One Martini backbone bead per residue (centre of mass of N, CA, C, O) as a GRO file, in nm:
protein
  154
    1MET     BB    1   0.861   0.248  -1.660
    2SER     BB    2   1.113   0.061  -1.618
    3SER     BB    3   1.235  -0.248  -1.670
    4ASP     BB    4   1.380  -0.270  -1.396
    5ALA     BB    5   1.130  -0.232  -1.218
    6GLY     BB    6   0.972  -0.476  -1.321
    7LEU     BB    7   1.191  -0.686  -1.245
    8ALA     BB    8   1.186  -0.626  -0.943
    9PHE     BB    9   0.894  -0.722  -0.901
   10LEU     BB   10   0.947  -1.018  -1.010
   11SER     BB   11   1.163  -1.048  -0.740
   12LEU     BB   12   1.008  -1.075  -0.499
   13PRO     BB   13   0.995  -1.172  -0.191
   14HIS     BB   14   0.919  -1.366   0.046
   15THR     BB   15   0.692  -1.440   0.283
   16SER     BB   16   0.545  -1.618   0.509
   17TRP     BB   17   0.273  -1.622   0.362
   18THR     BB   18   0.370  -1.690   0.067
   19ARG     BB   19   0.478  -1.966   0.143
   20VAL     BB   20   0.211  -2.086   0.227
   21ARG     BB   21   0.052  -2.027  -0.030
   22THR     BB   22   0.230  -2.190  -0.219
   23ALA     BB   23   0.186  -2.464  -0.085
   24ILE     BB   24  -0.120  -2.474  -0.106
   25ASN     BB   25  -0.132  -2.446  -0.427
   26TRP     BB   26   0.011  -2.719  -0.468
   27VAL     BB   27  -0.171  -2.911  -0.299
   28ASN     BB   28  -0.452  -2.808  -0.444
   29LEU     BB   29  -0.358  -2.794  -0.769
   30SER     BB   30  -0.363  -2.500  -0.896
   31THR     BB   31  -0.073  -2.461  -1.003
   32PRO     BB   32  -0.051  -2.704  -1.191
   33LEU     BB   33  -0.293  -2.611  -1.360
   34GLY     BB   34  -0.175  -2.336  -1.448
   35LEU     BB   35   0.072  -2.455  -1.594
   36ALA     BB   36  -0.092  -2.624  -1.796
   37VAL     BB   37  -0.249  -2.394  -1.927
   38ALA     BB   38  -0.003  -2.234  -2.021
   39ARG     BB   39   0.128  -2.454  -2.195
   40PHE     BB   40  -0.118  -2.509  -2.378
   41GLY     BB   41  -0.110  -2.185  -2.459
   42GLY     BB   42   0.210  -2.119  -2.520
   43ALA     BB   43   0.354  -2.014  -2.279
   44THR     BB   44   0.581  -1.819  -2.104
   45ILE     BB   45   0.762  -1.911  -1.810
   46VAL     BB   46   0.805  -1.718  -1.509
   47ARG     BB   47   0.948  -1.637  -1.227
   48ARG     BB   48   0.827  -1.475  -0.943
   49GLY     BB   49   0.749  -1.330  -0.690
   50ARG     BB   50   0.575  -1.476  -0.422
   51GLY     BB   51   0.543  -1.769  -0.574
   52THR     BB   52   0.514  -1.689  -0.871
   53HIS     BB   53   0.387  -1.694  -1.206
   54LEU     BB   54   0.462  -1.582  -1.546
   55ALA     BB   55   0.245  -1.606  -1.832
   56THR     BB   56   0.336  -1.548  -2.164
   57GLY     BB   57   0.172  -1.577  -2.475
   58TYR     BB   58  -0.112  -1.650  -2.475
   59ARG     BB   59  -0.323  -1.785  -2.748
   60PHE     BB   60  -0.596  -1.760  -2.619
   61GLY     BB   61  -0.927  -1.587  -2.594
   62PHE     BB   62  -0.957  -1.754  -2.323
   63PRO     BB   63  -1.022  -1.533  -2.146
   64GLN     BB   64  -1.147  -1.204  -2.137
   65ALA     BB   65  -0.826  -1.084  -2.061
   66SER     BB   66  -0.525  -0.947  -1.971
   67ALA     BB   67  -0.556  -1.132  -1.709
   68PHE     BB   68  -0.505  -1.450  -1.534
   69THR     BB   69  -0.572  -1.685  -1.262
   70VAL     BB   70  -0.401  -1.998  -1.158
   71GLY     BB   71  -0.326  -1.997  -0.870
   72SER     BB   72   0.028  -1.907  -0.908
   73VAL     BB   73  -0.074  -1.817  -1.211
   74ILE     BB   74  -0.004  -1.568  -1.444
   75ILE     BB   75  -0.202  -1.501  -1.735
   76SER     BB   76  -0.099  -1.393  -2.077
   77ALA     BB   77  -0.078  -1.252  -2.402
   78GLN     BB   78   0.132  -1.089  -2.316
   79ASP     BB   79   0.426  -0.949  -2.250
   80LEU     BB   80   0.654  -0.872  -2.017
   81ALA     BB   81   0.677  -0.560  -2.082
   82TRP     BB   82   0.374  -0.487  -2.039
   83PHE     BB   83   0.406  -0.498  -1.709
   84ASP     BB   84   0.580  -0.247  -1.633
   85ASP     BB   85   0.295  -0.053  -1.626
   86ARG     BB   86   0.132  -0.307  -1.441
   87LEU     BB   87   0.162  -0.348  -1.119
   88ILE     BB   88  -0.132  -0.336  -1.020
   89LEU     BB   89  -0.229  -0.583  -1.173
   90LEU     BB   90  -0.037  -0.780  -1.031
   91ARG     BB   91  -0.161  -0.733  -0.753
   92HIS     BB   92  -0.440  -0.836  -0.825
   93GLU     BB   93  -0.346  -1.123  -0.909
   94ASP     BB   94  -0.212  -1.191  -0.637
   95ARG     BB   95  -0.482  -1.203  -0.483
   96HIS     BB   96  -0.584  -1.454  -0.634
   97CYS     BB   97  -0.378  -1.646  -0.516
   98THR     BB   98  -0.496  -1.627  -0.231
   99GLN     BB   99  -0.781  -1.728  -0.300
  100TYR     BB  100  -0.697  -2.015  -0.373
  101ALA     BB  101  -0.609  -2.091  -0.088
  102PHE     BB  102  -0.892  -2.031   0.054
  103ALA     BB  103  -1.071  -2.198  -0.186
  104LEU     BB  104  -0.928  -2.479  -0.246
  105GLY     BB  105  -0.856  -2.404  -0.533
  106VAL     BB  106  -1.039  -2.551  -0.778
  107VAL     BB  107  -1.299  -2.458  -0.626
  108MET     BB  108  -1.290  -2.163  -0.734
  109LEU     BB  109  -1.403  -2.189  -1.019
  110PRO     BB  110  -1.711  -2.228  -0.958
  111LEU     BB  111  -1.727  -1.980  -0.772
  112TYR     BB  112  -1.653  -1.774  -0.987
  113VAL     BB  113  -1.884  -1.837  -1.182
  114LEU     BB  114  -2.101  -1.758  -0.980
  115GLY     BB  115  -2.006  -1.463  -0.953
  116VAL     BB  116  -2.055  -1.393  -1.248
  117ALA     BB  117  -2.359  -1.451  -1.256
  118VAL     BB  118  -2.445  -1.249  -1.041
  119SER     BB  119  -2.326  -1.000  -1.182
  120TYR     BB  120  -2.496  -1.020  -1.441
  121VAL     BB  121  -2.771  -0.988  -1.306
  122LEU     BB  122  -2.708  -0.710  -1.151
  123ALA     BB  123  -2.494  -0.555  -1.389
  124GLY     BB  124  -2.388  -0.690  -1.676
  125ASP     BB  125  -2.122  -0.804  -1.540
  126HIS     BB  126  -1.834  -0.986  -1.406
  127SER     BB  127  -1.741  -0.772  -1.153
  128SER     BB  128  -1.919  -0.591  -0.960
  129TYR     BB  129  -2.044  -0.878  -0.793
  130ASN     BB  130  -1.771  -1.017  -0.765
  131PRO     BB  131  -1.599  -1.114  -0.494
  132PHE     BB  132  -1.317  -1.165  -0.618
  133GLU     BB  133  -1.283  -0.886  -0.756
  134ARG     BB  134  -1.337  -0.706  -0.514
  135LEU     BB  135  -1.105  -0.826  -0.330
  136ALA     BB  136  -0.879  -0.754  -0.555
  137GLY     BB  137  -0.967  -0.495  -0.695
  138LEU     BB  138  -1.116  -0.326  -0.933
  139ALA     BB  139  -0.917  -0.098  -1.007
  140ASP     BB  140  -0.660  -0.284  -1.027
  141GLY     BB  141  -0.819  -0.452  -1.270
  142ASN     BB  142  -0.965  -0.234  -1.455
  143TYR     BB  143  -1.244  -0.175  -1.333
  144PRO     BB  144  -1.534  -0.061  -1.288
  145PRO     BB  145  -1.750   0.058  -1.103
  146PRO     BB  146  -2.006  -0.030  -0.938
  147ARG     BB  147  -2.321  -0.159  -1.062
  148THR     BB  148  -2.659  -0.158  -1.170
  149ARG     BB  149  -2.941  -0.218  -1.354
  150PHE     BB  150  -3.127  -0.037  -1.139
  151ALA     BB  151  -2.991   0.212  -1.183
  152ARG     BB  152  -2.977   0.529  -1.237
  153ARG     BB  153  -2.945   0.714  -1.521
  154PRO     BB  154  -2.824   1.025  -1.637
   0.00000   0.00000   0.00000
Protein backbone atom coordinates (compact mmCIF):
# COMPACT_ATOMS: atom_id res chain seq x y z
CA MET A 1 0.00 0.00 0.00
CA SER A 2 1.29 3.42 -0.79
CA SER A 3 2.12 5.95 1.85
CA ASP A 4 -0.71 8.13 0.52
CA ALA A 5 -3.25 5.41 1.34
CA GLY A 6 -1.90 5.08 4.88
CA LEU A 7 -2.06 8.83 5.36
CA ALA A 8 -5.65 8.84 4.07
CA PHE A 9 -6.56 6.31 6.75
CA LEU A 10 -4.85 8.47 9.37
CA SER A 11 -7.19 11.33 8.55
CA LEU A 12 -10.53 9.48 8.54
CA PRO A 13 -13.36 11.77 9.65
CA HIS A 14 -15.33 11.48 12.84
CA THR A 15 -18.71 9.82 12.89
CA SER A 16 -21.33 10.70 15.47
CA TRP A 17 -20.25 7.73 17.56
CA THR A 18 -16.51 8.49 17.38
CA ARG A 19 -17.19 12.04 18.56
CA VAL A 20 -19.00 10.63 21.59
CA ARG A 21 -16.26 8.05 22.16
CA THR A 22 -13.58 10.74 21.98
CA ALA A 23 -15.37 12.88 24.55
CA ILE A 24 -15.93 9.91 26.87
CA ASN A 25 -12.25 8.91 26.71
CA TRP A 26 -11.18 12.47 27.59
CA VAL A 27 -13.64 12.68 30.48
CA ASN A 28 -12.75 9.24 31.86
CA LEU A 29 -9.07 10.30 31.72
CA SER A 30 -7.92 7.36 29.60
CA THR A 31 -6.82 9.54 26.67
CA PRO A 32 -4.83 11.96 28.87
CA LEU A 33 -3.20 8.88 30.46
CA GLY A 34 -2.41 7.47 27.00
CA LEU A 35 -0.84 10.76 25.92
CA ALA A 36 1.23 10.83 29.13
CA VAL A 37 2.42 7.23 28.59
CA ALA A 38 3.36 8.04 24.99
CA ARG A 39 5.25 11.20 25.95
CA PHE A 40 7.04 9.43 28.81
CA GLY A 41 8.03 6.73 26.33
CA GLY A 42 9.52 9.33 23.97
CA ALA A 43 6.95 8.75 21.23
CA THR A 44 6.05 11.22 18.50
CA ILE A 45 2.31 11.83 18.59
CA VAL A 46 0.17 12.62 15.55
CA ARG A 47 -3.58 13.02 15.41
CA ARG A 48 -5.34 10.56 13.18
CA GLY A 49 -8.92 10.17 12.17
CA ARG A 50 -11.80 9.08 14.35
CA GLY A 51 -10.58 11.12 17.31
CA THR A 52 -7.50 9.02 17.93
CA HIS A 53 -3.81 9.74 18.22
CA LEU A 54 -0.99 7.58 16.88
CA ALA A 55 2.17 7.64 18.99
CA THR A 56 5.18 6.15 17.21
CA GLY A 57 8.75 5.61 18.32
CA TYR A 58 7.82 4.44 21.84
CA ARG A 59 11.12 3.43 23.41
CA PHE A 60 10.18 0.97 26.16
CA GLY A 61 9.85 -2.78 25.57
CA PHE A 62 6.75 -3.13 27.73
CA PRO A 63 4.20 -4.24 26.86
CA GLN A 64 5.43 -6.79 24.34
CA ALA A 65 3.20 -5.84 21.40
CA SER A 66 3.53 -4.27 17.98
CA ALA A 67 1.02 -1.67 19.18
CA PHE A 68 -1.12 -1.08 22.26
CA THR A 69 -3.85 1.38 23.11
CA VAL A 70 -4.54 3.55 26.14
CA GLY A 71 -7.72 5.58 25.80
CA SER A 72 -7.79 6.99 22.28
CA VAL A 73 -4.00 6.78 21.88
CA ILE A 74 -2.46 3.98 19.81
CA ILE A 75 1.17 3.54 20.90
CA SER A 76 3.95 1.68 19.07
CA ALA A 77 7.72 1.45 18.88
CA GLN A 78 7.37 1.42 15.09
CA ASP A 79 7.45 4.51 12.88
CA LEU A 80 4.49 5.98 11.04
CA ALA A 81 5.42 4.37 7.70
CA TRP A 82 5.29 0.91 9.32
CA PHE A 83 1.51 1.29 9.65
CA ASP A 84 1.02 1.86 5.90
CA ASP A 85 0.61 -1.88 5.35
CA ARG A 86 -1.08 -2.55 8.67
CA LEU A 87 -4.42 -0.81 8.40
CA ILE A 88 -6.20 -3.86 9.80
CA LEU A 89 -4.04 -3.62 12.93
CA LEU A 90 -5.06 0.04 13.25
CA ARG A 91 -8.70 -1.04 13.00
CA HIS A 92 -8.07 -3.58 15.80
CA GLU A 93 -6.51 -0.88 17.99
CA ASP A 94 -9.36 1.49 17.13
CA ARG A 95 -11.76 -1.07 18.60
CA HIS A 96 -9.76 -0.91 21.84
CA CYS A 97 -10.43 2.85 21.89
CA THR A 98 -14.14 2.04 21.94
CA GLN A 99 -13.59 -0.51 24.71
CA TYR A 100 -12.02 2.19 26.89
CA ALA A 101 -15.18 4.27 26.48
CA PHE A 102 -17.43 1.35 27.47
CA ALA A 103 -15.18 0.11 30.30
CA LEU A 104 -15.06 3.52 32.03
CA GLY A 105 -11.54 4.44 30.96
CA VAL A 106 -8.70 3.55 33.26
CA VAL A 107 -10.96 0.93 34.89
CA MET A 108 -10.26 -1.09 31.74
CA LEU A 109 -6.61 -1.58 32.72
CA PRO A 110 -7.23 -3.96 35.67
CA LEU A 111 -10.05 -5.62 33.72
CA TYR A 112 -7.65 -6.19 30.82
CA VAL A 113 -5.05 -7.67 33.21
CA LEU A 114 -7.75 -9.99 34.56
CA GLY A 115 -8.56 -11.03 30.98
CA VAL A 116 -4.85 -11.73 30.37
CA ALA A 117 -4.69 -13.89 33.52
CA VAL A 118 -7.77 -15.93 32.52
CA SER A 119 -6.37 -16.42 29.04
CA TYR A 120 -3.00 -17.59 30.40
CA VAL A 121 -4.73 -20.13 32.64
CA LEU A 122 -6.93 -21.48 29.84
CA ALA A 123 -4.66 -21.17 26.81
CA GLY A 124 -1.13 -20.27 27.88
CA ASP A 125 -1.21 -16.95 26.01
CA HIS A 126 -2.58 -13.49 26.72
CA SER A 127 -5.05 -13.28 23.86
CA SER A 128 -7.02 -16.48 23.19
CA TYR A 129 -9.55 -16.02 25.99
CA ASN A 130 -9.04 -12.35 26.77
CA PRO A 131 -12.47 -10.83 26.02
CA PHE A 132 -10.95 -7.47 25.07
CA GLU A 133 -8.72 -9.02 22.40
CA ARG A 134 -11.48 -11.29 21.15
CA LEU A 135 -13.91 -8.38 20.80
CA ALA A 136 -11.26 -6.31 19.01
CA GLY A 137 -10.73 -9.20 16.57
CA LEU A 138 -7.95 -11.71 17.20
CA ALA A 139 -7.04 -12.05 13.53
CA ASP A 140 -7.04 -8.26 13.04
CA GLY A 141 -4.59 -7.95 15.94
CA ASN A 142 -2.40 -10.63 14.33
CA TYR A 143 -3.13 -13.15 17.08
CA PRO A 144 -3.45 -16.90 16.44
CA PRO A 145 -6.88 -18.56 16.59
CA PRO A 146 -8.06 -19.38 20.12
CA ARG A 147 -6.97 -22.64 21.63
CA THR A 148 -6.86 -24.13 25.12
CA ARG A 149 -4.18 -25.95 27.06
CA PHE A 150 -6.59 -28.87 27.26
CA ALA A 151 -7.21 -29.29 23.52
CA ARG A 152 -5.76 -32.31 21.83
CA ARG A 153 -2.70 -31.51 19.80
CA PRO A 154 -2.36 -33.20 16.40
